[in-house]
C-alpha positions in Angstrom: 11.6 68.7 5.4 10.2 69.3 8.9 9.8 66.3 11.1 6.0 66.8 11.2 5.8 66.9 7.4 7.9 63.8 7.2 5.6 62.0 9.6 2.5 63.1 7.6 4.1 61.8 4.4 5.0 58.5 6.0 1.5 58.1 7.3 0.0 58.9 3.9 2.3 56.4 2.1 1.5 53.8 4.8 -2.3 54.4 4.3 -2.2 54.3 0.5 0.1 51.4 -0.1 -1.5 48.8 -2.4 0.8 46.1 -0.9 -0.2 44.6 2.5 2.1 45.5 5.4 2.3 44.2 9.0 4.8 44.6 11.8 5.1 42.1 14.6 7.0 41.0 17.7 7.8 37.4 18.0 6.9 35.5 21.2 9.5 33.0 22.5 9.2 30.1 24.9 11.7 29.5 27.8 14.1 27.8 25.4 14.1 30.8 23.1 12.0 29.1 20.4 9.3 31.1 18.5 5.8 30.0 19.6 3.7 32.9 18.6 3.8 36.5 17.4 1.9 39.8 18.2 0.5 42.2 15.7 1.9 45.7 16.3 0.9 47.6 13.2 -0.9 46.9 10.0 -2.0 49.0 7.0 -5.3 49.3 5.2 -4.1 47.1 2.4 -3.5 44.3 4.9 -7.2 44.5 5.9 -8.3 44.5 2.2 -6.1 41.6 1.2 -6.9 39.4 4.2 -10.4 40.3 5.2 -9.2 40.9 8.8 -9.7 44.1 10.8 -7.0 46.1 12.5 -9.2 46.6 15.5 -9.3 42.8 16.0 -5.6 42.2 15.6 -3.4 45.0 17.0 -1.9 43.9 20.3 -3.2 40.3 20.0 -1.3 37.1 19.4 -1.8 35.5 16.0 -2.9 32.2 17.7 -5.7 34.2 19.4 -6.7 36.1 16.2 -6.5 33.1 14.0 -7.1 29.9 16.0 -5.5 26.8 14.6 -2.8 28.8 12.7 -0.2 26.9 14.7 -1.3 23.7 12.8 -1.2 25.3 9.4 1.2 23.3 7.1 2.7 26.6 6.0 4.3 27.0 9.5 3.9 30.8 9.6 5.1 31.1 13.2 8.2 29.0 12.5 9.0 30.8 9.3 8.6 34.3 10.7 10.3 33.4 13.9 13.5 32.4 12.0 13.4 35.7 10.2 13.0 37.6 13.5 15.8 35.7 15.3 18.2 35.2 12.4 17.8 38.5 10.5 17.8 36.8 7.1 15.0 38.1 4.8 12.8 35.6 2.9 10.5 35.8 -0.1 8.0 33.0 -0.9 4.6 32.1 -2.2 2.3 30.4 0.3 -1.3 29.3 0.8 -2.9 30.4 4.0 -5.2 27.6 5.3 -6.8 30.0 7.8 -7.7 32.6 5.2 -8.1 30.2 2.2 -6.0 32.5 0.0 -2.6 32.5 -1.7 0.0 35.2 -1.0 3.3 36.4 -2.4 5.2 37.3 0.8 8.4 39.1 1.7 9.5 39.2 5.4 12.5 40.9 7.0 13.6 41.8 10.5 14.2 45.6 11.2 15.2 44.9 14.8 15.8 41.9 17.1 12.8 39.7 17.8 10.7 41.7 15.4 9.7 41.2 11.8 7.8 43.0 9.1 5.9 41.5 6.3 4.8 42.8 2.9 2.6 40.8 0.7 0.2 40.6 -2.3 -2.7 38.2 -2.8 -2.2 35.9 -5.7 -5.2 33.5 -5.3 -6.5 34.3 -8.8 -3.1 33.7 -10.3 -2.7 30.4 -8.5 -6.2 29.3 -9.6 -5.3 30.2 -13.2 -2.0 28.3 -13.0 -3.8 25.3 -11.6 -6.4 25.4 -14.4 -3.6 25.8 -16.9 -1.9 22.7 -15.5 -5.2 20.8 -15.5 -5.9 21.7 -19.1 -2.3 20.6 -20.1 -2.7 17.3 -18.3 -6.1 16.8 -19.8 -4.8 17.5 -23.3 -1.8 15.1 -22.8 -4.2 12.5 -21.6 -6.6 13.0 -24.5 -3.6 12.8 -27.0 -2.5 9.5 -25.4 -6.1 8.3 -25.6 -6.4 9.3 -29.2 -3.2 7.4 -30.1 -4.4 4.3 -28.3 -7.8 4.8 -29.9 -6.4 5.0 -33.4 -4.1 2.0 -32.9 -6.8 -0.2 -31.4 -9.4 0.8 -33.9 -7.2 0.1 -36.9 -6.3 -3.3 -35.4 -9.9 -4.2 -34.6 -11.2 -3.0 -38.0 -8.6 -5.0 -39.8 -10.1 -8.3 -38.6 -13.4 -8.1 -40.5 -11.5 -6.7 -43.5 -9.2 -9.7 -43.5 -12.3 -11.9 -43.3 -14.0 -10.1 -46.2 -10.8 -10.3 -48.3 -10.4 -14.0 -47.6 -13.9 -14.9 -48.6 -13.8 -12.7 -51.6 -10.9 -14.8 -52.8 -12.8 -18.0 -51.9 -15.9 -16.6 -53.7 -13.9 -16.2 -56.9 -12.6 -19.8 -56.7 -16.1 -21.2 -56.0 -17.6 -19.2 -58.9 -15.0 -20.7 -61.2 -15.9 -24.1 -60.0 -19.6 -23.4 -60.2 -20.2 -24.5 -56.6 -23.4 -22.5 -55.9 -23.7 -23.8 -52.3 -20.2 -22.6 -51.4 -20.9 -19.3 -53.2 -23.9 -18.8 -51.0 -21.9 -19.5 -47.8 -19.1 -17.2 -48.9 -21.6 -14.4 -49.5 -23.1 -14.9 -46.0 -19.8 -14.8 -44.3 -18.9 -11.6 -46.3 -22.2 -10.1 -45.3 -21.7 -10.9 -41.6 -18.2 -9.4 -41.6 -19.4 -6.3 -43.3 -22.3 -6.0 -40.8 -19.8 -6.3 -38.0 -17.6 -3.6 -39.4 -20.6 -1.3 -39.9 -21.6 -1.9 -36.3 -18.1 -1.2 -35.1 -17.9 2.0 -37.1 -21.3 3.2 -35.7 -20.1 2.5 -32.2 -16.8 4.2 -32.7 -18.6 7.3 -34.1 -21.0 7.3 -31.2 -18.0 7.0 -28.8 -16.1 9.9 -30.5 -19.1 12.2 -30.0 -19.2 12.0 -26.3 -18.4 15.4 -24.8 -19.4 17.3 -28.0 -23.0 16.3 -28.7 -24.4 16.3 -25.2 -27.7 18.1 -24.8 -28.9 20.3 -21.9 -28.8 18.6 -18.6 -31.9 18.2 -16.6 -33.6 15.9 -14.0 -35.5 12.8 -15.4 -37.2 10.1 -13.3 -35.1 7.0 -13.4 -38.1 4.9 -14.5 -38.5 7.0 -17.7 -34.9 6.4 -18.6 -35.1 2.7 -17.9 -38.3 2.2 -19.9 -36.7 3.8 -22.9 -33.5 1.8 -22.6 -35.4 -1.4 -21.9 -37.5 -1.0 -25.1 -34.3 -0.7 -27.2 -32.9 -4.0 -25.9 -36.1 -6.0 -25.5 -35.0 -8.7 -27.9 -31.7 -9.2 -26.0 -33.5 -9.4 -22.6 -35.9 -12.1 -23.8 -37.4 -13.9 -20.8 -34.8 -12.5 -18.3 -36.6 -11.4 -15.1 -36.1 -7.7 -14.3 -36.5 -6.5 -10.7 -36.7 -2.7 -10.6 -36.7 -0.2 -7.7 -36.2 3.5 -7.4 -38.2 4.5 -10.4 -39.0 7.9 -9.0 -35.4 8.8 -8.3 -34.5 12.0 -10.2 -31.4 11.4 -12.3 -29.5 14.6 -13.4 -27.9 14.7 -16.8 -28.4 14.5 -20.6 -31.4 12.3 -21.0 -30.4 10.7 -24.4 -26.9 9.8 -23.1 -28.2 8.4 -19.8 -30.6 6.2 -21.8 -27.5 5.0 -23.8 -25.8 4.1 -20.5 -28.7 2.0 -19.3 -29.1 0.4 -22.7 -25.5 -0.7 -22.8 -25.6 -2.0 -19.2 -28.8 -4.0 -19.8 -27.4 -5.4 -23.0 -24.2 -6.3 -21.4 -25.9 -8.0 -18.4 -28.2 -9.9 -20.8 -25.2 -11.4 -22.7 -23.8 -13.0 -19.6 -27.1 -13.9 -17.9 -29.5 -15.2 -20.6 -28.1 -18.8 -20.5 -28.1 -19.1 -16.8 -30.9 -21.0 -14.9 -33.5 -18.5 -13.6 -31.7 -15.5 -15.2 -32.4 -12.3 -13.3 -31.2 -8.6 -13.6 -31.9 -6.2 -10.7 -31.9 -2.5 -11.4 -31.9 -0.1 -8.5 -31.7 3.7 -8.2 -31.3 5.6 -4.9 -30.4 9.1 -3.7 -26.9 9.9 -2.3 -25.7 13.1 -0.7 -24.1 14.1 -4.0 -26.8 13.0 -6.4 -27.8 9.4 -7.1 -26.5 5.9 -7.5 -27.7 3.4 -10.1 -26.9 -0.3 -9.9 -27.4 -3.0 -12.5 -26.8 -6.4 -10.9 -27.1 -9.8 -12.6 -26.8 -13.4 -11.6 -24.8 -14.3 -14.7 -21.5 -16.0 -15.2 -19.5 -13.4 -13.2 -16.0 -12.2 -13.7 -12.6 -12.8 -12.2 -11.8 -9.8 -10.0 -8.4 -9.4 -11.8 -10.3 -8.2 -14.9 -12.7 -5.7 -13.3 -10.9 -2.6 -14.6 -10.3 -4.0 -18.0 -13.9 -4.3 -19.0 -14.2 -0.5 -19.5 -11.3 -0.4 -22.0 -12.1 0.1 -25.7 -12.6 -3.2 -27.6 -12.0 -5.3 -24.5 -13.8 -8.6 -24.8 -12.7 -11.0 -22.1 -14.8 -13.8 -23.6 -14.1 -14.3 -27.3 -17.3 -16.2 -27.8 -19.4 -13.2 -26.6 -21.0 -11.1 -29.4 -20.4 -7.4 -29.5 -17.8 -4.9 -30.4 -16.2 -4.3 -27.0 -17.3 -0.7 -27.1 -20.4 -0.7 -25.0 -18.9 -0.4 -21.6 -16.2 2.0 -22.8 -19.1 4.2 -24.0 -20.7 3.9 -20.6 -17.6 5.0 -18.8 -17.0 8.0 -21.1 -20.6 9.2 -20.7 -20.4 8.8 -16.9 -17.0 10.6 -16.8 -18.4 13.4 -18.9 -21.2 13.9 -16.3 -18.7 14.1 -13.5 -19.6 10.7 -12.1 -17.9 7.4 -11.6 -18.6 3.8 -12.6 -17.4 0.6 -10.9 -17.8 -3.1 -11.7 -17.7 -5.7 -9.0 -18.0 -9.5 -9.0 -16.9 -12.1 -6.5 -15.7 -14.4 -9.3 -16.9 -16.8 -11.9 -20.5 -18.0 -11.3 -21.2 -15.1 -8.9 -22.8 -12.6 -11.2 -21.8 -9.0 -11.7 -22.8 -5.6 -10.4 -22.1 -2.3 -12.2 -22.7 0.8 -10.0 -22.8 4.3 -11.2 -22.7 7.5 -9.1 -23.9 10.7 -10.7 -23.8 14.1 -9.2 -26.6 16.6 -9.3 -26.8 20.4 -8.6 -29.7 19.9 -6.2 -30.0 18.1 -2.9 -32.2 15.1 -2.2 -35.9 16.3 -2.4 
């Protein structure tokens, strides 16, 4: 093959490679350490895979073409410098901070103080791997949660069953003795235990539906959500004074679920506030950069800071005398989590009241 034909073939192969290629000369400091490199030649695939143009690179140092690359955790200059000086080829996968892309890279040195690089972009693959890992982690977390849920639910449901069984036995004895007053008391206790079990089952069913029965998301004025939630717990609130601000703040999410959140927060605050002198609950809503923040703050009995995280656990009741199933705040957290938000409880201690703050994202900015 004539030299001219060979050169045309080489040029054609170079131009039509689907793999990125670049050839460089390493730049050394006075001590012989690599501090930069110069682009000598790149192929069209390089431009396509990086978004960079040959006209902007050839003959220039990488620190000029990509300012800040010397601070990239990938240490491109150091890695390629070692190849150019040592002659040992390398192959690796690496994220480029400057280009915000992942690459599968091979580098070798065809002559002293020079190196060539071939590479393919693998950003989509890396994103798929990350999503796979996230799904696996989420599945493992949900399996662990399901195991805890099943164990805790069976334990909690056993309590009213034991109560019912005990008073059924007592009922039989009282019937044999003809003690009508005791029979009536036995039936009342059985009824209360059955009601409690029914409430627990309803709450558990409601909790299990989160993530599956959520309606279309939309923006709803906070005041509309609060009015509906307040109507549901009017009996529990009684004469507690409510102070409300931010009624016009737009809250993004599933309206029915957000009402459930406020309903449970109001009900929970009422439990620990109603017997305090001058009971008061303050409900605020405000915009944030990401969406909005909702706060429900009471002047109730407060909570030891050591227990702040526990209150969102399933069936957690820190005060045994407090009515409820211990599911309400767990329901709140699950709904908020499903909306991509976060919920935090804070209290300075017993007697200092409690504050529950929820941050919810929204697709739009503050109007």
